[in-house]
Structure formats: structure tokens, C-alpha cells
RODO-2510 file (C-alpha; in nm, 4 decimals, decimal comma):
residues 377
     n   res          X          Y          Z
     1     m     4,4889     7,4885     8,7424
     2     g     4,7217     7,3717     8,9714
     3     d     5,1515     7,4514     9,0204
     4     i     5,3692     7,2206     8,8674
     5     t     5,4135     7,1430     9,2541
     6     h     5,0373     7,1533     9,3071
     7     g     5,1252     6,8027     9,2522
     8     t     5,4372     6,7117     9,4100
     9     n     5,3479     6,7241     9,7718
    10     e     4,9937     6,9135     9,7961
    11     s     4,7733     6,6837     9,5965
    12     f     4,9814     6,3463     9,8508
    13     s     4,7519     6,5944    10,0618
    14     n     4,4523     6,6422     9,8566
    15     w     4,3706     6,2797     9,7019
    16     t     4,5004     5,9799     9,9244
    17     a     4,3333     5,6887    10,0018
    18     i     4,1867     5,9744    10,2837
    19     g     4,0212     6,2229    10,0598
    20     s     4,1592     6,5802    10,1587
    21     f     4,0684     6,8224     9,9181
    22     n     4,2280     7,2021     9,9216
    23     s     3,8848     7,3826     9,8032
    24     s     3,7598     7,4925    10,1372
    25     s     3,3467     7,4244     9,9822
    26     w     3,3462     7,0282     9,9048
    27     r     3,5148     6,7919    10,0554
    28     p     3,4658     6,4194     9,8740
    29     h     3,3877     6,1149    10,1472
    30     f     3,6520     5,8376    10,2201
    31     s     3,4188     5,5632    10,0438
    32     d     3,4506     5,7587     9,7204
    33     y     3,8396     5,6468     9,7552
    34     d     3,7954     5,3125     9,8832
    35     c     3,9733     5,1473     9,6046
    36     q     4,3811     4,9867     9,6918
    37     p     4,6155     4,9702     9,4701
    38     s     4,8115     4,6220     9,5334
    39     l     5,1235     4,5498     9,7245
    40     y     5,2687     4,4656     9,3980
    41     i     5,2055     4,8315     9,2533
    42     l     5,2824     5,0024     9,5347
    43     l     5,6402     4,7423     9,5139
    44     v     5,7184     4,9178     9,1606
    45     l     5,6485     5,2666     9,2001
    46     v     5,8693     5,2782     9,5883
    47     v     6,1774     5,0676     9,3371
    48     a     6,0810     5,3121     9,0682
    49     y     6,0625     5,6092     9,2700
    50     s     6,4260     5,5363     9,4649
    51     v     6,6044     5,4959     9,1482
    52     v     6,4634     5,7726     8,9706
    53     t     6,5933     5,9017     9,2411
    54     v     6,9447     5,7685     9,2963
    55     v     7,0418     5,8197     8,9170
    56     g     6,8843     6,1531     8,9181
    57     l     7,0664     6,2423     9,2713
    58     f     7,3949     6,0357     9,1830
    59     g     7,4240     6,1717     8,8002
    60     n     7,3789     6,6063     8,9020
    61     l     7,5747     6,5711     9,2068
    62     c     7,8689     6,4559     8,9261
    63     l     7,7440     6,6893     8,7024
    64     i     7,7825     7,0042     8,9393
    65     i     8,1896     6,8198     9,1232
    66     i     8,2860     6,7548     8,7723
    67     i     8,1504     7,1499     8,5787
    68     q     8,3072     7,2561     8,9390
    69     r     8,6645     7,1068     8,8732
    70     q     8,7278     7,1420     8,5139
    71     k     8,7889     7,5685     8,4947
    72     e     8,8307     7,4977     8,1226
    73     t     8,4408     7,4378     8,1038
    74     h     8,3381     7,7151     8,3255
    75     n     8,1183     7,9497     8,0264
    76     v     7,7785     8,0708     8,0887
    77     t     7,6283     7,7562     7,9601
    78     n     7,7633     7,4971     8,2286
    79     i     7,7612     7,7483     8,4773
    80     l     7,4413     7,7249     8,4077
    81     i     7,3954     7,3685     8,3801
    82     a     7,5357     7,3471     8,7520
    83     n     7,2702     7,5303     8,8470
    84     l     6,9462     7,3912     8,6729
    85     s     7,1264     7,0349     8,7991
    86     l     7,1369     7,1941     9,2154
    87     s     6,7751     7,2705     9,1725
    88     d     6,7372     6,8836     9,0924
    89     v     6,9175     6,7692     9,3442
    90     l     6,6568     6,9680     9,5998
    91     i     6,3747     6,8184     9,4610
    92     c     6,6131     6,4814     9,4776
    93     i     6,6275     6,5204     9,8447
    94     m     6,3319     6,7715     9,9671
    95     c     6,0628     6,6101     9,7095
    96     i     6,1095     6,2369     9,6046
    97     p     6,0617     6,1040     9,8970
    98     f     5,8275     6,2512    10,1780
    99     t     5,5808     6,2539     9,8928
   100     v     5,6645     5,8749     9,8506
   101     v     5,6266     5,8679    10,2360
   102     y     5,2951     6,0621    10,2063
   103     t     5,1700     5,8401     9,9596
   104     l     5,2137     5,4773    10,1414
   105     m     5,1237     5,6246    10,5321
   106     d     4,8496     5,8180    10,3829
   107     h     4,9043     6,0594    10,6788
   108     w     5,1403     6,3066    10,7031
   109     v     5,4447     6,2352    10,9873
   110     f     5,7248     6,5027    10,9035
   111     g     5,5265     6,7954    11,1338
   112     e     5,4048     7,1482    11,0239
   113     p     5,7432     7,3034    10,9377
   114     m     5,8384     7,0140    10,7350
   115     c     5,5008     7,0513    10,6384
   116     k     5,5916     7,4335    10,4866
   117     v     5,9248     7,3498    10,4340
   118     s     5,9195     7,1109    10,1848
   119     s     5,6272     7,2415     9,9971
   120     f     5,7867     7,5822     9,9260
   121     i     6,2268     7,3820     9,8169
   122     q     5,9848     7,2057     9,5854
   123     c     5,7824     7,5479     9,4055
   124     m     6,1055     7,6295     9,4764
   125     s     6,3496     7,4271     9,2964
   126     v     6,1017     7,3618     8,9639
   127     s     6,0793     7,7850     8,9269
   128     v     6,4318     7,7263     8,9292
   129     s     6,5013     7,4750     8,7050
   130     i     6,2759     7,6548     8,3960
   131     f     6,4188     7,9554     8,4861
   132     s     6,7609     7,8398     8,4019
   133     l     6,6296     7,6738     8,0643
   134     v     6,5252     8,0371     7,9542
   135     l     6,8340     8,1306     8,0793
   136     i     7,0344     7,8963     7,8588
   137     a     6,8072     7,9705     7,6374
   138     i     6,8739     8,3466     7,6064
   139     e     7,2531     8,2965     7,5951
   140     r     7,2626     8,0528     7,2766
   141     y     7,0212     8,3249     7,1163
   142     q     7,2312     8,5969     7,1907
   143     l     7,5746     8,3959     7,0785
   144     i     7,4163     8,2637     6,7866
   145     v     7,2144     8,4930     6,6539
   146     n     7,2877     8,7829     6,7682
   147     p     7,6738     8,7729     6,7869
   148     r     7,7242     9,1520     6,6785
   149     g     7,5385     9,2519     7,0410
   150     w     7,5479     9,1787     7,4421
   151     k     7,7306     8,8701     7,4624
   152     p     7,6354     8,7324     7,8682
   153     n     8,0039     8,6473     8,0719
   154     i     8,0463     8,4334     8,3740
   155     s     7,9563     8,6820     8,6173
   156     h     7,6534     8,7362     8,3736
   157     a     7,5975     8,4178     8,4504
   158     y     7,6223     8,4373     8,8327
   159     w     7,3479     8,7451     8,8620
   160     g     7,1691     8,6034     8,6984
   161     i     7,1618     8,2894     8,9559
   162     v     7,1188     8,4984     9,2578
   163     l     6,8049     8,7068     9,0616
   164     i     6,6361     8,3414     8,9514
   165     w     6,6484     8,1970     9,2983
   166     i     6,5825     8,5037     9,4521
   167     a     6,2404     8,5616     9,2038
   168     s     6,1630     8,1419     9,2676
   169     a     6,1977     8,2136     9,6421
   170     t     5,9443     8,5378     9,6306
   171     l     5,6687     8,3140     9,3870
   172     s     5,6666     8,0716     9,6685
   173     v     5,6703     8,2601    10,0212
   174     p     5,2351     8,1372     9,9651
   175     f     5,3372     7,7681    10,0027
   176     l     5,4667     7,8988    10,3468
   177     v     5,2593     8,0734    10,4988
   178     f     4,8882     7,8313    10,3546
   179     h     5,0262     7,5873    10,4412
   180     h     4,9444     7,3388    10,7664
   181     l     4,8853     7,0134    10,8383
   182     t     4,5282     7,0031    10,9318
   183     d     4,3309     6,6815    11,1332
   184     e     3,9527     6,7711    10,9379
   185     p     4,0197     6,5735    10,6748
   186     f     3,9794     6,2365    10,9069
   187     k     3,7686     6,3961    11,1480
   188     n     3,4196     6,2365    10,9839
   189     l     3,5952     5,9186    10,9076
   190     t     3,3357     5,6220    10,9876
   191     a     3,5765     5,3409    10,8203
   192     h     3,9684     5,3207    11,0204
   193     s     3,8718     5,6169    11,2132
   194     s     4,0304     5,4463    11,5323
   195     f     4,3705     5,4144    11,3127
   196     y     4,3517     5,7585    11,1489
   197     r     4,2667     5,9581    11,5139
   198     d     4,5899     6,1562    11,5548
   199     k     4,7073     6,1571    11,2026
   200     y     4,7299     6,4832    11,0786
   201     a     4,6783     6,5848    10,6629
   202     c     4,9932     6,8532    10,4840
   203     t     4,6933     7,0445    10,2669
   204     d     4,7133     7,4544    10,1972
   205     d     4,4251     7,7014    10,2889
   206     w     4,3260     7,9802    10,0999
   207     p     4,0574     8,2571    10,2556
   208     s     3,9038     8,1832     9,9283
   209     e     3,8701     7,9129     9,6364
   210     g     3,9047     8,2388     9,4111
   211     d     4,2414     8,3177     9,5580
   212     r     4,3874     7,9334     9,5426
   213     l     4,2388     7,9223     9,1661
   214     g     4,4164     8,2335     9,0635
   215     f     4,7562     8,1775     9,2540
   216     t     4,7582     7,7887     9,0877
   217     t     4,6594     7,8931     8,7694
   218     c     4,9092     8,2084     8,7871
   219     l     5,1937     7,9727     8,8854
   220     l     5,1303     7,7028     8,6435
   221     v     5,1150     8,0314     8,3423
   222     v     5,4642     8,1432     8,4682
   223     q     5,6170     7,8132     8,5774
   224     y     5,5290     7,6533     8,2223
   225     f     5,3947     7,7503     7,9250
   226     a     5,5025     8,1034     7,8788
   227     p     5,8580     7,9494     7,9639
   228     l     5,7902     7,6868     7,7403
   229     c     5,6749     7,9066     7,4480
   230     f     5,9856     8,1389     7,5043
   231     i     6,1922     7,9325     7,5314
   232     f     6,0733     7,7718     7,1471
   233     v     6,0782     8,0892     6,9709
   234     c     6,4243     8,1426     7,1096
   235     y     6,5591     7,7807     6,9380
   236     l     6,3131     7,8383     6,7035
   237     k     6,4795     8,1351     6,5656
   238     i     6,8131     7,9275     6,6273
   239     f     6,7153     7,6300     6,4213
   240     v     6,5877     7,9153     6,1185
   241     c     6,9727     8,1093     6,1650
   242     l     7,2108     7,7446     6,1261
   243     r     7,0358     7,7802     5,8602
   244     r     7,0993     8,0085     5,6952
   245     r     7,3786     7,9695     5,7312
   246     g     7,4073     7,6591     5,6736
   247     g     7,3297     7,7773     5,2948
   248     m     7,6024     7,9912     5,2355
   249     v     7,9730     7,8004     5,0572
   250     d     8,2970     7,9792     5,0763
   251     r     8,2551     7,8554     5,4580
   252     l     8,6929     7,7560     5,5608
   253     r     8,7340     7,3865     5,7379
   254     e     8,7350     7,5949     6,1121
   255     n     8,3758     7,7198     6,0657
   256     e     8,2706     7,3658     5,9685
   257     t     8,4100     7,2397     6,3007
   258     r     8,2217     7,4971     6,4846
   259     a     7,9423     7,4820     6,3007
   260     s     7,9847     7,0819     6,3615
   261     e     8,0028     7,1557     6,7443
   262     s     7,7272     7,4764     6,7625
   263     k     7,5328     7,2341     6,6376
   264     r     7,5920     6,9509     6,8635
   265     i     7,6139     7,1903     7,1890
   266     n     7,1905     7,3326     7,0248
   267     m     7,0502     7,0116     6,9695
   268     m     7,1642     6,8789     7,3745
   269     l     7,0301     7,1750     7,5543
   270     i     6,6978     7,1512     7,2579
   271     s     6,6798     6,7860     7,4014
   272     i     6,7083     6,9358     7,7931
   273     v     6,4224     7,1426     7,7445
   274     v     6,1812     6,8739     7,4937
   275     a     6,2417     6,6467     7,7512
   276     f     6,1839     6,7990     8,0926
   277     a     5,8347     6,9581     7,8886
   278     v     5,7158     6,6336     7,8005
   279     c     5,8437     6,5296     8,1837
   280     w     5,5615     6,7817     8,3640
   281     l     5,3413     6,7285     8,1041
   282     p     5,0985     6,5119     8,2317
   283     l     5,1405     6,6471     8,5875
   284     n     5,0263     6,9598     8,4754
   285     i     4,7352     6,8588     8,2820
   286     f     4,6392     6,6163     8,5952
   287     n     4,6652     6,9606     8,7783
   288     i     4,4711     7,1239     8,5449
   289     i     4,1362     6,9275     8,5723
   290     f     4,2428     6,9131     8,9477
   291     d     4,1387     7,2135     8,9560
   292     w     3,8573     7,3352     8,7312
   293     n     3,6569     6,9763     8,6798
   294     h     3,7734     6,7363     9,0095
   295     e     3,4839     6,5570     8,9661
   296     v     3,6124     6,3895     8,6128
   297     l     3,8613     6,2074     8,8746
   298     l     3,6314     6,0755     9,1781
   299     n     3,7470     5,6890     9,0570
   300     c     3,9629     5,4448     9,3059
   301     h     4,2478     5,5930     9,0785
   302     h     4,3126     5,8577     9,0480
   303     n     4,5587     5,8954     9,3000
   304     l     4,7547     5,6179     9,1292
   305     v     4,6860     5,7751     8,8090
   306     f     4,8840     6,0378     8,9638
   307     t     5,1435     5,8914     9,1194
   308     l     5,1823     5,7718     8,7754
   309     c     5,1695     6,1474     8,6616
   310     h     5,4503     6,2971     8,9172
   311     l     5,6625     5,9700     8,8546
   312     v     5,6910     6,0802     8,5009
   313     a     5,7615     6,4269     8,6035
   314     m     6,0497     6,2894     8,8873
   315     l     6,1390     6,1853     8,6433
   316     s     6,3346     6,5720     8,4745
   317     t     6,5570     6,5271     8,7393
   318     c     6,7708     6,2346     8,5675
   319     i     6,7634     6,4747     8,2085
   320     n     7,0313     6,7051     8,2526
   321     p     7,2592     6,4144     8,2974
   322     v     7,2258     6,1868     8,0615
   323     f     7,1916     6,4229     7,7956
   324     y     7,4864     6,6590     7,9079
   325     g     7,6191     6,2812     7,9094
   326     f     7,5245     6,1252     7,5964
   327     l     7,5945     6,4314     7,4240
   328     n     7,9010     6,5633     7,5621
   329     k     8,2149     6,3695     7,5122
   330     n     8,4201     6,5715     7,7801
   331     f     8,2239     6,5430     8,0056
   332     q     8,2264     6,1405     7,9815
   333     k     8,6308     6,1355     7,9632
   334     d     8,5909     6,4333     8,2736
   335     f     8,3676     6,1457     8,4596
   336     n     8,6302     5,8416     8,3776
   337     t     8,8223     6,0481     8,5277
   338     m     8,6782     6,0894     8,8163
   339     l     8,5773     5,7570     8,8204
   340     r     8,9374     5,6847     8,8257
   341     q     9,0182     5,9260     9,0653
   342     c     8,8281     5,7340     9,3236
   343     w     8,9358     5,3900     9,2541
   344     c     9,2578     5,4120     9,2797
   345     k     9,1822     5,6765     9,6217
   346     a     9,0064     5,3572     9,7479
   347     e     9,2702     5,0842     9,5997
   348     q     9,5150     5,2906     9,7351
   349     e     9,3889     5,3523    10,1289
   350     e     9,3242     4,9809    10,0919
   351     y     9,6658     4,9352    10,0655
   352     e     9,7994     5,1688    10,3181
   353     n     9,5602     5,0276    10,5519
   354     i     9,6815     4,6075    10,5099
   355     g    10,0186     4,7526    10,5336
   356     l     9,9942     4,9483    10,8564
   357     s     9,8161     4,6339    11,0236
   358     n    10,0736     4,3742    10,8764
   359     m    10,3797     4,6621    11,0600
   360     l    10,1120     4,6335    11,3912
   361     t    10,1244     4,2328    11,3031
   362     d    10,5435     4,2377    11,3151
   363     v    10,5819     4,4607    11,5722
   364     s    10,3261     4,2590    11,8144
   365     k    10,4805     3,9000    11,6650
   366     a    10,9053     3,9982    11,7795
   367     s    10,7189     4,1890    12,1655
   368     l    10,6172     3,8954    12,2096
   369     k    10,8956     3,6982    12,1151
   370     l    11,1007     3,9545    12,2929
   371     h    10,8695     3,8792    12,5922
   372     n    10,9341     3,5017    12,5843
   373     a    11,2770     3,5213    12,5224
   374     p    11,4145     3,3364    12,7897
   375     p    11,6915     3,5154    13,0230
   376     n    12,0659     3,5405    12,9022
   377     s    12,2665     3,3711    13,1413
***
């Protein structure tokens, strides 16, 4: 069973047309992968990945900038949302471009350090994302279900962020240790052997198949199933608590407004969690089958199937700004303000440049007239 990032980089080396598999006891043949997608499909995939990257990168950067600039929005939830966006930015930079190029070229061209670092950062970023969602669920739970108990403040949020980055980095260390470049997948190729001469694949090399399966299984539980189950329980209790409060009759109008605002925020956060879970589900199912029953995937379209699962997973990088933007009126207002400021600044710079250029032209013309003027007699 693979970890969540099992497919983001490693599986491209495992399931590309060259046919390498990270099990030391099994190697498929090139003939098993003799089916190549059409140029049209490749073009569609590249365009789709490009759109996801641009939207994810632009949206999350805008979200981080807005939360950072607006001091009044500095609360625990928004700080954790910004941290979630930061991890998505890392995925857009360190995951999508490398995997797309790797898939198209069928061999690794970025060197061994990048082979290790990209896998490490991918695993760490996904861990940070899911752990940030866990912290947000805890904060909402304490605020709504247990309002008289411990309340996390901004200081706690920053400490929580530091801890989840340390925990995520520690969890991802095996990717630094066991990933390396190898030409083994290309050694026994008869077809296209000249093309794959001196080419390398980025793959992992564990001491044993049991170690690999143990790690990927534990990582899948820690990165996906356990956090989502915990989040589900938190929001279920929040939902039950809000329903009970909704049944109370004698409420002030102020309390009604507050309850409505709390409901809207919870709806936004639940939407982010559900969308995250749905986006990563196909890739996790693929990884489970990949690790425990790889024979099922032995057909010429497995690489295309994996790529589609991976593309859906990468859509998770667009979830945060989209849901946060659509369901948060303050964000929409701040975003429009930021765009207007950028637009006005650009217009002002253009105006100043034109003014300066005209001034220089006028000076030059005056100098030219003075130079060409006949001398006084």
C-alpha cells in the first residue's frame, strides 16, 4: 500500500513506459507497457496540469498575502488556513512540474539530489496539509463544543504549525534515505535500447519488500485514514452541538447572527475537508492495489489511469482558495481591494514612465533647437 505521495513522484518511476517497479522481487517487461497514449491525450493532460498549477499557485499565494496583510483576520483558523495554503504552494512547485516532465520523458533528468528532495518535500507537504486540517478541526471543536474549556490562541497556532512541520519532515525522512537514481529498469530492454542508454529512473530501494510495505501502509494510515476519521468525529460532534443549540427558543438576535456566522464558517471548513478527502481517494485506492495486488494493474493503460488519479489529487491544491474565496465575503472584498491596488499601481508606474519619457523628449528637443540656433551677430 502506498503513502499519499506514493503516486506523486515514485509511481511515475514505477509505472512509466519503461516499466520499473519498486519491489526488488519483481520486474515487469517492456512489452507489458507497449501502449502509449495519443498525442491529443498527452496535450490535454499537460494543459490540465498547467491550469491546476497556475490556479493553485496564484490562489494560495493570494490567500497567504491577504491573511498576512489584514491584521484583523489574524485568528487561529485563518493562520492554519494560510499554513495549509503554504503546503499547497510547495506541492505546486515541487510536485506537479517534476512529475509531468518525468511522465512525458520516461526517465529522470533532474539529478539524484532532486530525486531525493522532491520526494521528501512532496510527502512533507501532504502531511502538513492533513495535519493542518486536524488542528483546524480541534480549534473549531473547542470553540463550539467545549467553549468553557481550553481555547487555542494565536500563539498556540504558531506552535502547532512548528510541530506539524517537524513531524511531517520526520515522517518524510525515509524518502531522503531510500530514493536514488538507477539505470536498472533500462538494462534488459531490447526495444528502444539505444534511446534509454545512459538514462536513469528515480525510484526507492528498501532493505526488504516487507519494510517498504510496512512503511507505506503506516504512512497511508497516518496521512489519510486516521486524520480524516478524527476530523469526521470532531465535525460530527460540532454538528450535533449546533443542532441542539438551534432547538433552543429564547435566543437574542445577536446570538442568531453569531450562530449563522459560525454555521457558515463550519460549512466552509467541512467543504475543504470533504473535497480534500475526495480528491485524494482515487490515488490512495490506486496505491493500495499497486502495493498489494500489482498484477491487477498490468495493462497498457495503467499509466494513464494513474495519471488521472494523480491529476485529481493535485486538484486539492485549488480547494483552499476556491472554497475560502466563495464562502468568505471578507476574502472576496480583500481580494478585490488587492487587485485594484495592483492595477492602480501599475497604471501609476506607466503614467510616471510616460511623463518622464515626454520630459526627456522635450529636453532633447530644446537642446537640439539650442544647438542648431544661428549664433547671434
